[in-house]
Backbone bond lengths (Angstrom), bond angles and torsions (degrees), N, CA, C in turn:
res aa  C-N    CA-C-N  psi(-1)  N-CA   C-N-CA  omega(-1)  CA-C   N-CA-C  phi
1 M - - - 1.458 - - 1.538 110.75 -
2 R 1.320 115.54 -40.36 1.458 120.31 -179.12 1.533 110.74 -63.35
3 I 1.330 117.08 -40.33 1.467 121.41 179.44 1.528 109.83 -65.80
4 L 1.316 117.40 -41.12 1.468 120.93 179.07 1.526 110.54 -63.29
5 T 1.317 117.56 -45.07 1.471 121.69 178.97 1.522 110.56 -61.71
6 T 1.325 117.57 -44.88 1.465 121.54 178.96 1.524 110.96 -62.49
7 T 1.324 116.86 -42.99 1.461 121.25 178.82 1.521 111.01 -61.44
8 I 1.309 117.60 -44.23 1.472 121.76 179.09 1.523 110.61 -63.16
9 L 1.333 117.45 -43.11 1.470 120.53 179.65 1.525 111.51 -63.40
10 F 1.339 117.87 -42.19 1.462 120.37 177.14 1.521 111.33 -64.27
11 F 1.317 117.55 -37.57 1.460 121.37 178.25 1.531 110.57 -63.63
12 I 1.328 116.35 -47.64 1.479 120.70 179.16 1.525 109.97 -62.37
13 Y 1.335 117.20 -45.26 1.463 122.40 178.71 1.528 110.39 -58.65
14 G 1.331 116.40 -46.01 1.460 121.22 179.60 1.515 112.31 -64.03
15 Q 1.320 117.00 -40.76 1.463 120.45 178.77 1.527 110.89 -64.83
16 F 1.333 116.97 -41.39 1.466 120.45 -179.50 1.521 110.81 -62.79
17 F 1.323 117.75 -48.69 1.449 120.11 -175.64 1.522 113.01 -79.26
18 S 1.312 118.30 -20.05 1.462 119.37 177.24 1.517 111.67 -76.32
19 Q 1.328 117.17 -11.41 1.449 120.75 179.58 1.525 111.98 -76.34
20 N 1.299 117.85 -14.30 1.452 120.96 -177.08 1.526 109.35 -85.11
21 H 1.316 116.34 92.20 1.457 121.90 -177.43 1.525 112.56 -98.09
22 V 1.339 116.54 17.80 1.458 121.65 177.04 1.522 107.69 -131.49
23 K 1.332 116.07 131.64 1.459 121.17 176.68 1.527 107.41 -105.78
24 W 1.312 116.07 119.73 1.462 122.30 -172.49 1.520 111.97 -102.00
25 T 1.344 115.33 142.73 1.457 122.71 167.56 1.527 107.13 -133.26
26 F 1.318 115.54 152.68 1.465 121.72 -176.78 1.520 108.66 -134.66
27 E 1.338 115.71 143.56 1.463 119.33 178.02 1.519 109.97 -154.13
28 Y 1.331 113.87 165.14 1.460 120.40 173.82 1.525 107.48 -99.33
29 D 1.324 116.97 123.87 1.463 123.37 177.71 1.526 107.47 -92.72
30 D 1.330 116.13 105.32 1.465 121.37 -176.32 1.525 112.04 -68.69
31 I 1.312 118.29 -28.34 1.472 121.03 -179.58 1.527 110.85 -71.90
32 N 1.341 116.97 -48.67 1.468 121.09 -179.60 1.521 112.94 -90.63
33 K 1.325 117.32 -1.72 1.468 123.14 -179.78 1.523 110.49 51.86
34 A 1.344 114.96 60.60 1.462 120.13 -176.15 1.519 110.94 -149.91
35 I 1.325 114.99 151.37 1.455 121.60 168.72 1.525 106.04 -84.87
36 V 1.324 116.77 130.07 1.461 121.29 -176.08 1.528 109.47 -119.93
37 A 1.330 115.09 135.11 1.462 122.15 174.90 1.522 108.55 -110.17
38 Y 1.331 115.64 130.40 1.457 122.31 176.52 1.526 107.81 -117.40
39 G 1.311 116.49 125.16 1.455 120.64 176.80 1.512 110.34 -118.35
40 R 1.325 116.83 120.44 1.472 121.34 176.44 1.519 107.08 -95.76
41 I 1.345 115.76 113.71 1.458 122.78 -171.55 1.528 109.68 -95.52
42 D 1.326 116.14 130.74 1.464 121.27 178.20 1.529 110.20 -58.53
43 S 1.338 115.94 149.51 1.463 119.95 179.26 1.524 110.17 -61.83
44 T 1.295 116.26 147.50 1.472 128.38 -176.89 1.528 113.26 75.41
45 W 1.321 118.55 -4.00 1.468 122.40 179.20 1.519 109.54 -108.85
46 H 1.329 116.55 161.74 1.466 121.36 176.49 1.520 109.93 -151.96
47 T 1.326 115.13 161.63 1.466 122.61 172.84 1.518 107.04 -113.71
48 Y 1.324 116.05 177.81 1.461 120.98 -176.15 1.525 111.46 -113.97
49 S 1.314 114.52 139.03 1.461 122.77 -177.59 1.524 111.50 -77.15
50 I 1.328 114.94 156.40 1.468 120.67 173.34 1.529 110.94 -71.20
51 H 1.327 117.27 -8.64 1.459 121.32 -178.58 1.520 113.95 -81.77
52 N 1.334 117.49 -3.57 1.461 119.75 175.19 1.526 109.55 -72.71
53 K 1.320 116.18 148.22 1.463 120.77 178.59 1.523 109.36 -65.10
54 N 1.336 114.89 149.33 1.467 119.23 174.91 1.517 108.89 -56.98
55 N 1.285 116.28 149.36 1.473 125.43 -178.56 1.534 113.57 51.26
56 S 1.344 116.92 33.08 1.468 119.95 175.35 1.522 110.56 -83.45
57 G 1.308 117.33 -7.06 1.459 121.59 178.00 1.509 113.48 125.85
58 P 1.340 118.33 -69.51 1.467 118.81 -175.19 1.528 112.38 -77.74
59 V 1.320 114.61 158.25 1.464 121.06 175.16 1.523 107.51 -84.95
60 P 1.341 117.98 122.23 1.463 119.39 179.73 1.535 111.23 -70.78
61 T 1.312 116.16 153.84 1.459 121.65 176.77 1.525 107.86 -74.47
62 T 1.338 116.65 130.13 1.460 120.79 179.96 1.525 110.30 -132.88
63 L 1.312 115.11 146.06 1.460 123.44 174.74 1.516 107.10 -115.48
64 S 1.320 117.17 122.65 1.468 120.26 179.68 1.526 109.67 -129.09
65 I 1.329 115.10 146.17 1.459 123.26 -179.27 1.526 107.61 -117.87
66 E 1.329 116.23 135.04 1.459 121.00 176.78 1.524 109.65 -79.70
67 K 1.325 116.82 147.81 1.461 120.47 174.45 1.512 108.47 -67.56
68 G 1.328 115.60 146.59 1.455 119.50 -179.20 1.513 111.94 -161.39
69 K 1.315 115.62 177.58 1.466 121.91 -179.34 1.517 109.66 -87.73
70 G 1.322 116.24 142.44 1.456 121.87 175.75 1.513 113.81 94.62
71 Y 1.322 117.37 -6.23 1.464 120.48 178.80 1.533 109.11 -153.01
72 K 1.327 114.11 163.44 1.463 120.47 178.60 1.527 107.75 -136.44
73 I 1.318 116.31 133.07 1.460 120.93 175.31 1.518 106.96 -70.47
74 S 1.341 117.30 123.81 1.464 119.88 -172.28 1.531 113.68 -112.47
75 G 1.301 117.43 15.51 1.466 120.63 177.98 1.515 110.92 177.10
76 K 1.313 114.89 177.97 1.465 120.83 -179.36 1.528 110.43 -85.42
77 A 1.316 114.44 158.82 1.459 120.20 175.22 1.523 109.20 -62.96
78 K 1.319 114.72 140.24 1.463 120.54 -179.33 1.525 108.27 -127.32
79 E 1.321 115.00 128.76 1.456 120.96 177.08 1.527 108.04 -81.56
80 I 1.318 116.91 121.49 1.459 122.37 -179.49 1.529 110.76 -88.53
81 S 1.320 116.51 -37.07 1.468 120.74 178.42 1.517 110.27 -59.79
82 I 1.314 115.72 145.13 1.463 120.82 178.94 1.529 108.36 -96.03
83 P 1.342 116.56 114.84 1.461 119.12 -177.49 1.529 112.61 -75.12
84 K 1.338 114.91 156.50 1.459 121.51 175.37 1.526 107.66 -106.86
85 K 1.324 116.13 138.46 1.462 119.74 175.47 1.524 107.49 -91.21
86 V 1.335 115.91 120.51 1.459 121.47 -177.64 1.531 109.58 -139.81
87 F 1.325 115.37 162.13 1.453 119.52 171.37 1.517 107.01 -81.90
88 D 1.316 116.66 122.99 1.456 121.63 -179.02 1.526 109.05 -104.54
89 P 1.336 117.70 111.73 1.459 119.93 -178.52 1.525 113.57 -65.52
90 N 1.335 117.47 -21.82 1.465 120.29 178.95 1.525 111.79 -66.13
91 F 1.329 116.90 -31.09 1.464 121.48 -178.15 1.524 112.20 -118.93
92 D 1.341 116.04 3.84 1.459 122.81 176.89 1.530 111.93 51.90
93 S 1.348 115.98 44.65 1.465 119.89 179.87 1.530 110.94 -159.33
94 Q 1.326 114.63 167.45 1.464 121.69 175.01 1.527 108.04 -77.85
95 L 1.323 116.78 126.58 1.455 121.37 -178.14 1.527 110.07 -139.30
96 F 1.330 115.06 160.35 1.458 121.62 175.18 1.526 108.24 -94.68
97 I 1.334 115.64 120.88 1.459 120.92 179.90 1.523 109.91 -120.56
98 I 1.322 114.53 162.78 1.454 121.16 174.75 1.517 106.96 -131.30
99 D 1.336 115.09 127.67 1.451 119.60 175.79 1.524 109.32 -124.08
100 I 1.266 118.23 167.74 1.460 128.53 -179.75 1.530 111.93 71.86
101 I 1.345 117.96 -71.78 1.474 121.14 -177.53 1.525 110.26 -132.93
102 Y 1.332 115.92 129.11 1.466 121.57 173.16 1.524 107.10 -109.75
103 I 1.344 116.17 130.34 1.469 121.06 177.35 1.525 108.41 -133.46
104 A 1.322 115.63 131.85 1.466 121.84 174.82 1.523 107.72 -143.05
105 Q 1.339 115.71 159.00 1.465 119.48 178.76 1.516 110.59 -144.66
106 V 1.332 114.30 153.47 1.465 122.39 174.73 1.526 106.60 -126.54
107 P 1.339 117.52 120.78 1.469 119.29 178.81 1.529 111.66 -71.01
108 I 1.338 115.79 138.12 1.465 120.42 175.72 1.523 109.25 -138.99
109 K 1.325 115.21 153.41 1.464 121.68 174.57 1.522 107.03 -107.90
110 I 1.316 115.15 123.53 1.461 121.12 -178.47 1.530 108.42 -91.86
111 K 1.328 116.88 122.88 1.459 122.01 177.63 1.525 110.57 -92.76
112 K 1.331 115.23 -40.67 1.464 122.03 178.66 1.520 107.31 -155.57
113 E 1.329 116.67 170.89 1.455 119.47 179.42 1.530 109.46 -52.11
114 A 1.323 115.32 134.86 1.461 119.04 -174.45 1.523 111.07 -151.18
115 I 1.297 113.95 163.39 1.464 122.09 172.30 1.526 106.41 -106.19
116 V 1.329 116.43 119.44 1.465 122.36 -179.79 1.525 108.03 -103.07
117 S 1.310 115.80 128.38 1.466 121.36 177.92 1.513 109.82 -119.29
118 G 1.302 115.59 151.43 1.456 120.59 178.08 1.513 110.02 -171.56
119 K 1.326 115.00 -163.53 1.461 119.13 178.16 1.521 110.80 -158.09
120 V 1.312 113.95 156.21 1.458 122.34 169.88 1.521 106.05 -110.01
121 T 1.320 116.11 132.48 1.459 121.68 174.09 1.517 107.00 -114.94
122 Y 1.330 116.66 130.34 1.458 119.95 -177.43 1.516 110.20 -156.72
123 M 1.314 115.46 164.95 1.455 121.13 169.36 1.512 107.71 -132.11
124 V 1.321 116.13 151.72 1.458 120.91 178.86 1.518 109.30 -119.38
125 C 1.319 113.38 148.24 1.459 120.82 176.47 1.523 108.13 -141.75
126 D 1.329 115.07 157.71 1.453 120.74 165.61 1.530 105.24 -118.04
127 D 1.301 118.54 -160.75 1.465 119.84 -177.44 1.529 113.57 -76.52
128 V 1.335 116.64 -5.82 1.461 119.69 -175.04 1.527 112.97 -119.91
129 K 1.316 116.96 -36.17 1.468 119.56 -173.14 1.529 111.85 -143.01
130 C 1.338 113.75 162.22 1.461 122.37 175.12 1.519 108.41 -128.64
131 Y 1.321 115.04 152.52 1.447 120.43 174.08 1.523 109.00 -109.08
132 P 1.324 117.22 155.96 1.472 120.05 179.69 1.530 111.02 -61.26
133 P 1.316 116.69 158.78 1.470 120.10 178.36 1.529 111.82 -57.09
134 I 1.322 114.10 146.66 1.462 122.73 -179.50 1.528 107.77 -123.50
135 D 1.341 116.81 137.73 1.464 122.25 171.92 1.521 107.90 -102.90
136 V 1.336 115.97 130.44 1.465 121.24 176.10 1.530 107.75 -118.52
137 P 1.342 117.36 104.16 1.456 119.70 178.91 1.519 111.33 -77.98
138 F 1.329 115.77 155.38 1.460 120.78 176.91 1.520 110.17 -147.86
139 T 1.316 115.62 160.40 1.458 123.47 175.85 1.524 107.04 -141.04
140 I 1.330 115.96 132.94 1.470 121.61 -179.55 1.528 109.17 -132.11
141 K 1.315 115.85 138.34 1.464 120.90 173.55 1.514 107.64 -89.74
142 V 1.334 117.59 127.04 1.469 121.53 -179.03 1.527 110.23 -124.41
143 K 1.327 114.69 151.34 1.466 121.62 178.11 1.520 109.11 -129.76
144 P 1.333 116.97 146.83 1.491 118.87 178.69 1.506 112.63 -68.35
């Protein structure tokens, strides 16, 4: 019984972590004064652009920054990646997707050295299946 329980737990654990088909990195861009999220998307997978209409089906990829001391959010998140409009069989409609690399940024004004926290929310799909939305939190130390 113990072996069966352990096997089931490893299977569930493996399924949960195998769903993450995007590897994220975050940095502060001193030239553009923005927090930037870079997502490297596994081949055959894609995420969804913020340019899709509301309630079109998929959850769009979003970058959000928490309010904090030492900095001020100075604008809205902007998707840098250029989405492709394709027919998505998962949602039976034309949608804007991003594959290979996802890039977005949020402008901030740094007042003093600070710790900036936020998250990326996204979902991934291939031509056959989609996984539920995933939140990826991050924390970055920034200096003026």
